N, C-alpha and C positions, 0 to 999 in steps of 0.2 A: 787580440784584446785579452789582457790578463783577467783572471777570475776576480770577481768583485766580492769584497767582504761587506756585510750589511749589519748595521747596529741600530738600536732604537733607544732614544731617550724618552721616558714617560714624564710629562710635565707633572710636577708635584704640587701644583696649586689647583684649587677648585675641585678637589677629588677626595673621596674617603679612603681610609687605609685598606678596607677590603677590595676596593676597586684597584688600588695600586698593586696589591698582592696578586690579584687575579690577572692583571695586565702583565706583570712580570712572568708569571707562569706561562701565559699565552705566548709571549715573545720567546721564551725558552723552548717551548714545545714546537714552535714554527721553525726552529733551527737557526735563529739569528746568531751571529758571531759575538755580539756584545750587547750589554744592557746598561743604561746610564741614568743617573739622576742629577738634578741641579744641586748646587750648593748655595742656597739663598735662605734668608730669614724672613724676607717679605716677598710677596708675589711680584713677579717682574713683568707680567702683562696685565693691564687693566688696574683694578683697584688693588693697591699694594697690601691692604689689610685683610684681603680674603684669605681663607685657610691655605696653609702651605706646610709641608713636612720637611724635617731635617734630612739632609743628604746622607751623611755617614750612617745614621741609624737605619735609613731606608735600605741602603745597599747591603748592610750587614744582615738585615732580615731577609732580603732577596737571596743572599748567598745560601741560606738554609732551604729556601723554597724552590730553587732552580738547580739544574744538573750540569748544564754545558756552557751557557753563555758566560763570557768574561764580564766583569763588573767594575764600574768606576763612576767617578763624578765628572761631569762635563760642564765646566771643570771646577775643581775646588778653589775656594777663595783663600789665597795665601795669607791675607790679613787676619782671618778669623782665628787662627790657631798657631801655636808654636810649631815650627816645622819638625822638631823632634817628636812631638805628639802625633803629627800627621804621618810620619814614617812608621810609628808604632801602630797607628790605626790601619795603615795599608798592610803591614806585615800580618797583623791579626786577621784582617779580612782575607788575606791569602790563605791562612790556615783554615778559617771557617769554610772557605769555598774550595779548598783543596787545589790551590794554585790558579785561581781565575781572577785575581785582583789586578787592577790597573790604577796607578796613582795619577789622577788628573789634577792639574794645578794651573792657576793663572793669577794675574796681578790683582784681580777684583776691580769692580767698576761702580757698584751701586751705592752711592753715598748715603741715601736716607737710612738704609738698614744699619750702616756703620754708626751714623750719628745717634740713632735711637737706642742702640745697644752699647754705646760708649766705646766702640772699637776704633782704634787709631786708623784713620784713613790716609795719613801722610800729607805731605805738602802738595802732592800732585801725582799724576800717573807715572811720571818719570821716576820719582822716588819709590813708588810701589814696585816698579819693575826692577829697580836696584835691589830691593828687599827680596823679590822673587828669585833673582839670580843667586843671591846668598843662600836662600832657602833651598833651592833645588840642588845646589852643590852639597849642602849638608845632608839632605835626604838621600841623594844618590850614594854618597859615601857610607852612610849608616846602613842602608838597605843592602849594600854590597859587602857588609861585614867588617867595614873599616872603623877605626876610631877617629872621631872628627873634633877638632877645636877651631873656633872662629878666628879669623885674622883680626888684629886690633883695629878699632875704629869703625867696625861695621854695625849693622842694626842688631845682630844677634850676638850672643856671648856664650856659645857652646864651649864646654870645657871637658875634653876627653869623653865626648858622647859616644856611647856604643850600646847596641841593643842585642838582646837574645829573646826568643829564638829568631833565627834568620827566616826570611820568607821561604815558602815552599818552592817557588820558582827560582832557578839559579840567578836570573836577573829579572826582578819585578819591574815591568815597564812603567816609565813615567811619560805621561802625555802632557804637553804644554799647549794651551790655547792662546791664540792671538797672532797678529801679523805685523806688529811694530818692527820697523826695519833696523833701527839702531840697537835696541835692547832685547826685545822679545825673541826675535829670530836669532840673535847671537846666543841667547840662553838655550834655545832649541838646538842649535848646532853643537853646543858644548855638552849638553846633558840629556836631551830628550830621546826617547825611543819612538814616540808618536807625536805628531803635530796636528792640531785641529785648526781649521781656517774656514772662512766663508767669503763669498764674493763672486764676481764674474770670472769666466775663464781668463780674460785678459788681465784682470787685476791679480789673480793668483799666479799666472805665468810670470809676472814681474816679481811677485813675492818668492817664488821658487828660485829665481835667479839670485835674488838677494840672499836667500838662505844658502844657496850653493857657494856664494862668496864667503859667507861666514864659516861654512864647513871647510872650505879650502884654507881659510886663515888658521883654523885650529887643527888641521890635518885629519879631518874626518870625512869618510865617504858618505855623501848625502843619501846613498841607497840604504844605509842603515836605519834611516828614519822613515817610519810609516806615515804617509800623508793621509789625513782623514778630512772629509768634506762635511760640513754641517748644513743641513737643509731641513725643511718642514713639509713633508709630502702629504697630499690627499689624492687618492687614486680612485677614479671611477671610469666608466666607459667614455665619458665626455668631460671636457674641461668645465662646462657649465654646471654639471652635476657635482663635480669635485668642489667647485667654488661654493656651491650651496651648502655642502657638508662642512667645509671649512668655516664659512660664515657662522653657521649654527654653533660650531665648537667655540669660536671666539666669543659669541654672545654668552655662552655658558661660562666663559672665563672673564666676563664683564669687560670685554675689550672691543670697542668699536672698530669696524674694519678700517675706517679712516686712519686709525692710529698705527696700522701696520701696512697700509697700502703701498708705502715706498720700500718695504722690507723685501729685498729680492731673494730671500731664503724661503719664502712661502711658494711652493710649487704645486699647482693643481692641474690634473690632466689624466689622460689614459696611460696605461703602461707603456705604449709605444712613444707617447709624447715625453714622458718622464725619462725613458731610456735615451731618447735623442738629446735631451738636455744634459744628461749625465755623461754622454760619450766623450765630449772634449775634456772634461775633468779627468776621466779615467785615463785618457791618452796623455794627459799632462803628468800623471803619476799619482792621482788621488784614487787609490785602489780600495779605499774603505769609505763608505758613505754612511753617515749617522743621521737618521731622521728623528727630529723632535716631534712628539705626538701629544697634542693637547687632550685633556680630559673633556668629555667622556671618550675613552680610547676607542679608536675606529678600527674594529676588527677587520673590516674589508681591506683597508689600506695595509694593515699589517700582513695580511695574507697575500695581497697582490704585489707588494714591494719585493718580497723574497721569492714569491712563487711565479711572478710574471715578468717583473722588471729585470731582476737579476739574470734570468736565462737569456734575455735579449742582449745582454752585455757579455755573455760568456764567449 
């Protein structure tokens, strides 16, 4: 069994900034490989109008407060910003963090926050994924030190775009989130260094084969892409106690359990139970597990995920 990489996303809703800052320091001190924030303008669980912090500002501040964890958005909303600006944000974060930045990006999905802010949501998900493909092509080129101009007729109109300074990392990694077979996974195959996905082992086994086909079509080795699994862990000695803790956290986030009962990314249990659930994913190639943690951040889960679950999969 290959070594497992562990990362944490701290929910940025229903939380104060001091709590977010302290949570980031704790994740860093526990030895996690990566630390992530959402990219949303409205809360995505429960009441959308409860407090939530901006993603890029958050990870830039975390870059100063942490020493070792890699930092990124899980994942950035491509619709929110010009991709050239996002590339500049990522390169700047790489310098602030001394080479720990990851550029996370996806097509975006939450219509109410777009509508309220007057952000173009496009005609549908398919169009947004076309925009994403254009966007990632441009960002990859600029981050690699190239000059980029858009092809005629696309959504963007870059004209000899180039940036300085270059990132600290020779290749600043791009993570793409999503599992759409026709467009998202094709973009992953063409440009991504990391892929984030969720679902059952059977569901993801199929997606891996689809991605493999896209990689073959563009002449890329699928092994170059780091597979990352998204889950939401609560760890205690028993599943019942873990569920009690998770239910309390959801109540704090104004989210009835009934609203997420069908979400198969909420995993509650003992370290051994969590490791048993993770094992088929790791065998499938998902060697990085990213757990989203709601506020108030559960220190016991943070300690036991990296301290007890990870060794069981070593």
